[in-house]
N, C-alpha and C positions, 0 to 999 in steps of 0.2 A: 597847225590848228590848235589854238589855245582857247577858242571861244565856242560856245554852244547856245543855240536857241532852244528854250524849253517851252513847248506849246502844251498848256495845261487845260484839260477837260473841255476842249472845244468839240463837244460831242452831242449827238442826237438826243441823248437823255434829257437835256434841258429843253430842247424844242418839243419834246413829247409832253411837257407839263403845261397846264393852263397858265402858269406864271410867265411863260415865254412871251405872252402878250405885253408884259411890262418890262422886258429886257431893255437895258440902256442902249444897246446897239444890235438890232436884229441882223445887221450885215457885218458882224464881227469877223466872219470868215474872210471877207475881202481884205481887211487890215492884216489879219494873221497871214494870209497868203502873200501879201507884200513883204512881210518880215521873213517868211520862208524863202522867197525868191532872193532877198538880200543875203540871207545866210548861205544859201547854196552858191550864189555867185562869189561870195568871199571864201568859200571852202570851209565854212564853219559846219559843225555837226548840228543836225536838227533832231531833237528828241521829242517824240509825241507821248503824251501821258493821258490816260483815260481813267476816270473814277469808276470804281466797280463795287457793288455791294451784293455779293452772291447770296442768294436765298432770301433777299429782302422782299421780293415780289413787287418792287416798284420799278421806276424807269432806270434805276442804276443796277438792277439785277441783270446780269448778262443773258440770262435765259429768255428775257423779253425782247432782245434784239436791238435795244437802243444804245448800248455801250459800244459806239463806233464813232469815228470822226464825222463832223458835219459833212454832208455829201458834197459840198463845194470844195472841200480840202482833199489833197492827194498826197499820200506819203510815198516818197521815192524808195526804190529798192535799197536796202541796207540801212535805212534810217530806223533807229530803235523805236519800238512801241512798248511802253510800260503800262501796266495796270496797277493802280494803287487802291488801297482801301482806307487810307488815312487822309487828313486834309492836306498835308504837304506831300510833295512828290518824292521825298527821300525815305521816310520811315519804313514803308512797306514795299519798297522796290530796291533794285540794285543800282539806282541812279548814281549814287556817290562812287561806287566801284567802277562803273562805266566811265564816268568823267575822269576819275583818277588814272585809270588805265590809259586814257588818251591824253593825259597831261593838260586837261582843260581847267583853267582858273577863272575865266570870265563867262558869266551867264547873262543872257537876255531872256526875260520871262514875259509871257503874255497868256491870256486865256480867260476862262470863266471859273469862278466868280471873283471879281476884283478883290474884295475884302476877305475872302475865305481861302480857297485853295491857292490862288495866285499870291496873295499877300503872305500867307503862311509859308509857302515854299520860299519866297523871297527872304523872309526873316531867318528861316533855318539855313538857307544857303549862305547868307551873310555870316551867321554864327559859325559856319563851317569854314569860313575864310575865303569864300568866293567873292569876286567883284561883280556886283549885280546891277543890271540895268532893267528897270521896271518900265515897260512900254505902256503907259497909262491908257492911251486911246486904242490899244489893242487888247484891252480887257473889257469885260462887260459884267453887269450884275443886275439884280432886281431890287425893288423896294423891300425893306425889311420891317416886319411888324415890331411894335414895342414889346418889351419883355412881359408886360402884363396883359397883352392881347390874348384872347382865347385861341386855343389851337384850332386848326382846320378852317381858318378864315377863307372865304372865297376871294377871288381877285378883286371884285367890287368892294367887298368889306375891307380888305387890306388898304385899298386906295382911298376909301372914304374915312378911314381912321386918321384924325389929325396928328396922332402920335407916330404914325408910320414914317420911317426915314426914307427919303427918296433915293433912287439909284444915283442921281447926280451928287447928292450930299455924301453918300457913302464913298463914291470915287474921290471926291475932293478931300475927305477926311483921310482916306487911305494914302493919298499922295502926300499930305502933310505928315502923316505918321512915319512914312518910309524915307522921305527925302532927307539926305544928309546923315541918316542913321543906319539904314539898312540897304539903301540903293540909290542910284542915280535915277532920276525920273526923266523919261524922254518920250517923244511922240514918234510915230512911224515916219512922218515927214522929216523930222530932225535927223533920224538915222539914215534916211534916204539921201538927204543933203550931205551928210558926213561921208557917205559912201561915194557920192559923186565927186566930192573934193579930193578923195584919196585916189580916184580913178585917173 
């Protein structure tokens, strides 16, 4: 086993926010589940990562009960579950030590949000020397407000602002930024087809 699938922040915290109505893929758990099945069938390690902000009083505060995997996903016995407090999955966890101890050099990453925690983890992993595959259609994100937009916009105000960057634009820009520099870009279907060819 030299490969691992890192599932980043596919958690109920996001579904508990009004912004979930704008998520690029409300069924992201289906695509993530396909990747998890592929990884398990190949004997690859599956690592689950959740974002946590203890004491914040918001949906990422573990005390509120939302810091858990989306209910459609199921972690198998023995699969590591890490809780991070930074954007990337390395800085505030023992992820690197875990991967090093198992001799893992290749990572497949997916999760929420495309341009934030998933992209940041991808960049850090690349800098640490891992070969990374970024599964673009197994990531999801929301529209992002312009830097000059007032704080606390409602979903309707966010969507009405012509300066708002759409989720689709964010995903496309992330793909361009990572490809050939920090990661290989792939889709779930492409990875499934590759696994079928190896079988």
